[in-house]
Structure formats: structure tokens, C-alpha cells
A tleap script that builds the chain and sets N, CA, C and O, in Angstrom:
source leaprc.protein.ff14SB
mol = sequence {
  NMET LEU THR TYR VAL PHE ALA THR ILE LEU
  PHE PHE GLY GLY LEU ILE VAL ILE PHE ALA
  ARG GLU GLN VAL TRP LYS LEU THR VAL LEU
  SER ASN LYS MET SER GLY ARG ALA SER GLU
  ARG THR ARG ILE TRP ASP VAL SER MET VAL
  ILE VAL GLY THR VAL SER ILE ALA LEU ALA
  ILE VAL MET ILE LEU LEU CARG
}
set mol.1.N position { 0.404 -1.054 0.543 }
set mol.1.CA position { -0.002 -0.190 0.321 }
set mol.1.C position { 0.981 1.137 0.060 }
set mol.1.O position { 0.873 1.817 -0.960 }
set mol.2.N position { 1.873 1.392 1.026 }
set mol.2.CA position { 2.730 2.558 1.038 }
set mol.2.C position { 3.825 2.999 -0.821 }
set mol.2.O position { 4.299 3.964 -1.421 }
set mol.3.N position { 3.702 1.741 -0.930 }
set mol.3.CA position { 4.547 1.263 -2.603 }
set mol.3.C position { 3.480 2.226 -3.240 }
set mol.3.O position { 3.716 3.399 -3.529 }
set mol.4.N position { 2.466 1.686 -3.395 }
set mol.4.CA position { 1.202 2.562 -4.409 }
set mol.4.C position { 1.437 4.023 -4.241 }
set mol.4.O position { 1.700 4.831 -5.132 }
set mol.5.N position { 1.278 4.281 -2.735 }
set mol.5.CA position { 0.938 6.116 -2.064 }
set mol.5.C position { 2.522 7.171 -2.322 }
set mol.5.O position { 2.663 8.394 -2.303 }
set mol.6.N position { 3.528 6.042 -2.552 }
set mol.6.CA position { 5.087 6.497 -2.809 }
set mol.6.C position { 4.945 6.729 -3.973 }
set mol.6.O position { 5.237 7.910 -4.159 }
set mol.7.N position { 4.488 5.976 -5.380 }
set mol.7.CA position { 4.521 6.044 -6.606 }
set mol.7.C position { 3.954 7.100 -7.394 }
set mol.7.O position { 4.444 7.637 -8.387 }
set mol.8.N position { 2.407 7.427 -6.594 }
set mol.8.CA position { 1.581 8.059 -6.841 }
set mol.8.C position { 1.792 9.864 -6.708 }
set mol.8.O position { 1.423 10.842 -7.358 }
set mol.9.N position { 2.701 9.585 -5.325 }
set mol.9.CA position { 3.534 11.559 -4.977 }
set mol.9.C position { 4.960 11.381 -6.162 }
set mol.9.O position { 5.397 12.477 -6.512 }
set mol.10.N position { 5.709 10.121 -6.799 }
set mol.10.CA position { 6.469 10.462 -7.551 }
set mol.10.C position { 6.045 11.142 -9.072 }
set mol.10.O position { 6.219 12.086 -9.843 }
set mol.11.N position { 5.186 9.557 -8.778 }
set mol.11.CA position { 4.019 9.773 -10.527 }
set mol.11.C position { 4.053 11.702 -10.940 }
set mol.11.O position { 4.618 12.400 -11.783 }
set mol.12.N position { 3.110 11.931 -9.802 }
set mol.12.CA position { 2.485 13.347 -9.772 }
set mol.12.C position { 3.464 14.338 -9.888 }
set mol.12.O position { 3.297 15.323 -10.608 }
set mol.13.N position { 4.435 14.153 -9.254 }
set mol.13.CA position { 5.533 14.943 -8.680 }
set mol.13.C position { 6.196 15.367 -10.284 }
set mol.13.O position { 6.314 16.380 -10.972 }
set mol.14.N position { 6.417 14.394 -10.341 }
set mol.14.CA position { 7.418 14.442 -11.919 }
set mol.14.C position { 6.848 15.350 -12.816 }
set mol.14.O position { 7.397 16.264 -13.431 }
set mol.15.N position { 5.057 14.797 -12.819 }
set mol.15.CA position { 4.142 15.783 -14.505 }
set mol.15.C position { 3.958 17.439 -13.372 }
set mol.15.O position { 3.520 18.545 -13.690 }
set mol.16.N position { 4.182 17.232 -12.824 }
set mol.16.CA position { 4.067 18.906 -11.782 }
set mol.16.C position { 5.348 19.570 -12.176 }
set mol.16.O position { 5.201 20.670 -12.708 }
set mol.17.N position { 7.015 18.979 -11.977 }
set mol.17.CA position { 7.800 19.530 -12.704 }
set mol.17.C position { 7.876 19.605 -14.147 }
set mol.17.O position { 8.363 20.664 -14.543 }
set mol.18.N position { 7.568 18.860 -14.961 }
set mol.18.CA position { 7.683 18.872 -16.520 }
set mol.18.C position { 6.545 19.589 -16.340 }
set mol.18.O position { 6.901 20.763 -16.442 }
set mol.19.N position { 5.158 19.545 -16.091 }
set mol.19.CA position { 4.307 20.890 -17.215 }
set mol.19.C position { 4.107 22.285 -16.458 }
set mol.19.O position { 3.414 23.246 -16.795 }
set mol.20.N position { 4.850 22.125 -15.429 }
set mol.20.CA position { 4.530 23.103 -14.472 }
set mol.20.C position { 5.939 24.693 -14.255 }
set mol.20.O position { 5.893 25.787 -13.691 }
set mol.21.N position { 6.709 24.149 -14.840 }
set mol.21.CA position { 8.354 24.341 -14.673 }
set mol.21.C position { 7.877 26.264 -14.075 }
set mol.21.O position { 8.601 26.874 -13.289 }
set mol.22.N position { 6.740 26.792 -14.597 }
set mol.22.CA position { 6.949 27.910 -14.658 }
set mol.22.C position { 6.727 28.128 -12.795 }
set mol.22.O position { 7.490 28.985 -12.350 }
set mol.23.N position { 5.976 27.587 -11.931 }
set mol.23.CA position { 5.252 27.311 -10.586 }
set mol.23.C position { 6.452 27.276 -9.681 }
set mol.23.O position { 6.906 27.918 -8.734 }
set mol.24.N position { 6.885 25.786 -10.719 }
set mol.24.CA position { 8.128 25.467 -9.921 }
set mol.24.C position { 9.074 26.360 -9.849 }
set mol.24.O position { 9.497 26.755 -8.762 }
set mol.25.N position { 9.471 26.741 -10.861 }
set mol.25.CA position { 11.135 28.455 -10.600 }
set mol.25.C position { 10.323 29.397 -9.426 }
set mol.25.O position { 10.926 29.835 -8.446 }
set mol.26.N position { 9.309 29.571 -9.592 }
set mol.26.CA position { 8.970 30.370 -8.640 }
set mol.26.C position { 9.174 30.045 -7.408 }
set mol.26.O position { 9.653 30.882 -6.643 }
set mol.27.N position { 8.821 28.646 -6.934 }
set mol.27.CA position { 9.195 27.967 -5.604 }
set mol.27.C position { 10.758 27.692 -5.841 }
set mol.27.O position { 11.320 27.387 -4.789 }
set mol.28.N position { 11.432 27.717 -6.743 }
set mol.28.CA position { 12.939 27.749 -6.644 }
set mol.28.C position { 13.119 29.243 -5.991 }
set mol.28.O position { 13.400 29.532 -4.828 }
set mol.29.N position { 12.867 30.098 -7.113 }
set mol.29.CA position { 13.396 31.645 -6.613 }
set mol.29.C position { 12.782 31.783 -4.865 }
set mol.29.O position { 13.734 32.028 -4.123 }
set mol.30.N position { 11.975 31.720 -4.406 }
set mol.30.CA position { 11.311 31.777 -3.179 }
set mol.30.C position { 12.574 31.000 -2.246 }
set mol.30.O position { 12.769 31.455 -1.119 }
set mol.31.N position { 13.169 30.181 -2.579 }
set mol.31.CA position { 13.802 29.097 -1.667 }
set mol.31.C position { 15.113 30.226 -1.888 }
set mol.31.O position { 15.786 30.641 -0.945 }
set mol.32.N position { 15.285 30.551 -3.052 }
set mol.32.CA position { 16.957 31.102 -2.959 }
set mol.32.C position { 16.433 32.599 -2.208 }
set mol.32.O position { 17.155 33.181 -1.398 }
set mol.33.N position { 15.861 32.814 -2.377 }
set mol.33.CA position { 15.660 34.538 -1.704 }
set mol.33.C position { 16.070 34.289 0.375 }
set mol.33.O position { 16.863 34.714 1.216 }
set mol.34.N position { 14.905 33.345 0.270 }
set mol.34.CA position { 15.314 32.655 2.132 }
set mol.34.C position { 16.192 32.198 2.311 }
set mol.34.O position { 16.466 31.811 3.447 }
set mol.35.N position { 17.118 32.020 1.162 }
set mol.35.CA position { 18.660 31.587 1.817 }
set mol.35.C position { 19.478 32.390 1.199 }
set mol.35.O position { 20.685 32.186 1.324 }
set mol.36.N position { 19.069 33.337 0.502 }
set mol.36.CA position { 20.252 34.477 -0.283 }
set mol.36.C position { 20.432 34.403 -0.711 }
set mol.36.O position { 21.431 35.090 -0.926 }
set mol.37.N position { 20.069 33.625 -1.671 }
set mol.37.CA position { 21.258 33.332 -3.029 }
set mol.37.C position { 20.611 33.948 -4.138 }
set mol.37.O position { 19.455 34.362 -4.215 }
set mol.38.N position { 21.566 33.948 -5.025 }
set mol.38.CA position { 20.813 34.822 -6.455 }
set mol.38.C position { 19.939 34.234 -7.762 }
set mol.38.O position { 20.783 34.078 -8.645 }
set mol.39.N position { 19.060 33.970 -8.108 }
set mol.39.CA position { 18.017 32.780 -9.119 }
set mol.39.C position { 18.438 33.932 -10.698 }
set mol.39.O position { 18.389 35.132 -10.971 }
set mol.40.N position { 18.896 32.446 -11.479 }
set mol.40.CA position { 18.963 33.002 -12.894 }
set mol.40.C position { 18.652 31.672 -13.367 }
set mol.40.O position { 19.221 30.649 -12.985 }
set mol.41.N position { 17.480 31.755 -14.437 }
set mol.41.CA position { 16.942 30.644 -14.928 }
set mol.41.C position { 17.610 30.589 -16.340 }
set mol.41.O position { 17.646 31.489 -17.180 }
set mol.42.N position { 18.133 29.325 -16.411 }
set mol.42.CA position { 18.831 29.082 -17.338 }
set mol.42.C position { 18.384 27.742 -17.992 }
set mol.42.O position { 17.685 26.894 -17.437 }
set mol.43.N position { 18.875 27.679 -19.215 }
set mol.43.CA position { 18.842 26.615 -20.367 }
set mol.43.C position { 18.847 25.712 -19.374 }
set mol.43.O position { 17.707 25.836 -18.925 }
set mol.44.N position { 19.409 24.842 -18.705 }
set mol.44.CA position { 19.984 23.974 -17.984 }
set mol.44.C position { 19.184 23.114 -16.949 }
set mol.44.O position { 18.878 21.947 -16.706 }
set mol.45.N position { 19.041 24.287 -16.525 }
set mol.45.CA position { 17.915 24.541 -15.758 }
set mol.45.C position { 16.419 23.711 -15.967 }
set mol.45.O position { 15.838 22.747 -15.468 }
set mol.46.N position { 16.254 24.455 -16.744 }
set mol.46.CA position { 15.171 23.708 -17.304 }
set mol.46.C position { 15.059 22.405 -17.792 }
set mol.46.O position { 14.182 21.609 -17.459 }
set mol.47.N position { 16.608 22.053 -19.157 }
set mol.47.CA position { 16.091 20.763 -19.125 }
set mol.47.C position { 16.237 19.948 -18.109 }
set mol.47.O position { 15.480 18.984 -17.993 }
set mol.48.N position { 17.276 20.209 -17.165 }
set mol.48.CA position { 16.934 19.717 -15.678 }
set mol.48.C position { 16.009 19.156 -14.949 }
set mol.48.O position { 16.312 18.234 -14.191 }
set mol.49.N position { 14.958 19.529 -15.033 }
set mol.49.CA position { 13.823 20.084 -14.734 }
set mol.49.C position { 12.788 18.643 -15.341 }
set mol.49.O position { 11.919 17.958 -14.803 }
set mol.50.N position { 13.580 18.655 -17.056 }
set mol.50.CA position { 12.431 17.410 -17.895 }
set mol.50.C position { 13.255 16.530 -17.111 }
set mol.50.O position { 12.698 16.142 -16.084 }
set mol.51.N position { 14.590 16.042 -17.327 }
set mol.51.CA position { 15.263 14.997 -16.427 }
set mol.51.C position { 14.815 14.884 -15.634 }
set mol.51.O position { 14.640 13.689 -15.397 }
set mol.52.N position { 14.330 15.695 -14.714 }
set mol.52.CA position { 13.931 14.485 -12.494 }
set mol.52.C position { 12.740 14.335 -12.826 }
set mol.52.O position { 12.168 13.448 -12.194 }
set mol.53.N position { 11.724 15.226 -14.098 }
set mol.53.CA position { 10.643 14.803 -13.909 }
set mol.53.C position { 10.540 13.070 -14.581 }
set mol.53.O position { 9.879 12.171 -14.061 }
set mol.54.N position { 11.307 12.956 -15.730 }
set mol.54.CA position { 10.925 11.916 -16.567 }
set mol.54.C position { 11.367 10.919 -15.880 }
set mol.54.O position { 10.654 9.921 -15.984 }
set mol.55.N position { 12.590 10.768 -14.985 }
set mol.55.CA position { 13.250 10.341 -14.046 }
set mol.55.C position { 12.229 9.338 -13.102 }
set mol.55.O position { 12.103 8.114 -13.050 }
set mol.56.N position { 11.571 10.455 -12.391 }
set mol.56.CA position { 10.568 10.154 -10.999 }
set mol.56.C position { 8.694 9.840 -12.011 }
set mol.56.O position { 7.612 9.660 -11.451 }
set mol.57.N position { 8.922 9.875 -13.336 }
set mol.57.CA position { 7.949 9.051 -13.689 }
set mol.57.C position { 8.214 8.127 -14.203 }
set mol.57.O position { 7.243 7.597 -14.743 }
set mol.58.N position { 8.913 7.740 -14.289 }
set mol.58.CA position { 9.706 5.915 -14.944 }
set mol.58.C position { 9.832 5.660 -13.444 }
set mol.58.O position { 8.745 6.066 -13.032 }
set mol.59.N position { 10.352 5.332 -12.643 }
set mol.59.CA position { 10.141 5.399 -11.476 }
set mol.59.C position { 9.063 5.192 -10.931 }
set mol.59.O position { 8.770 4.061 -10.545 }
set mol.60.N position { 8.380 6.065 -10.808 }
set mol.60.CA position { 6.819 5.274 -10.140 }
set mol.60.C position { 6.466 4.567 -10.988 }
set mol.60.O position { 5.493 3.882 -10.673 }
set mol.61.N position { 6.986 4.370 -12.336 }
set mol.61.CA position { 5.693 3.259 -13.287 }
set mol.61.C position { 6.712 2.169 -12.870 }
set mol.61.O position { 6.086 1.202 -12.435 }
set mol.62.N position { 8.542 1.894 -12.831 }
set mol.62.CA position { 9.171 0.342 -12.334 }
set mol.62.C position { 8.776 0.213 -10.608 }
set mol.62.O position { 9.359 -0.725 -10.064 }
set mol.63.N position { 8.164 0.768 -9.998 }
set mol.63.CA position { 7.863 0.850 -8.497 }
set mol.63.C position { 5.863 -0.126 -8.731 }
set mol.63.O position { 5.035 -0.713 -8.034 }
set mol.64.N position { 5.985 0.138 -9.600 }
set mol.64.CA position { 4.058 -0.225 -9.177 }
set mol.64.C position { 4.581 -1.292 -10.175 }
set mol.64.O position { 4.506 -2.373 -9.591 }
set mol.65.N position { 5.164 -1.490 -11.643 }
set mol.65.CA position { 5.091 -2.910 -12.361 }
set mol.65.C position { 6.064 -4.273 -11.388 }
set mol.65.O position { 6.049 -5.499 -11.495 }
set mol.66.N position { 6.696 -3.504 -10.634 }
set mol.66.CA position { 7.575 -4.454 -9.827 }
set mol.66.C position { 6.757 -5.141 -8.568 }
set mol.66.O position { 6.862 -6.287 -8.132 }
set mol.67.N position { 5.921 -4.076 -8.137 }
set mol.67.CA position { 5.315 -4.328 -6.992 }
set mol.67.C position { 4.843 -5.930 -7.052 }
set mol.67.O position { 4.247 -6.434 -6.100 }
savepdb mol mol.pdb
quit
């Protein structure tokens, strides 16, 4: 049961990171401000978010299939 909950969180988290990058960027800027760091959105950041989202979704699928 816990595996399905974790897989669901990973799956939807991956979708959010891929398709709602503007909101994720706003959270990143807020986090950086609170830490006293400057924020600069680059192509590398965008690509890394797509990679993280894809890996998250793939891991969720593997977790469900191997369960």
C-alpha cells in the first residue's frame, strides 16, 4: 500500500515538474531568496527539470510494475 502512495507522489510530482515549470521556478526563486542566493533561470535548469520529471515518472512506473 505504501509503495502505491509513494509511486503516486513520484508520478504526479514528475508531471508537475515537467508541465508546471513556471510554478516550480517561482518556488525555486522563493527558496533562493530565503537562503540569500541569487536566481538565474538558464536552459540547463529547464532541461534538468525535464530530466528529473522523466526519471520520477519512470521510477513510479517501475515501482508499480515490480510490486
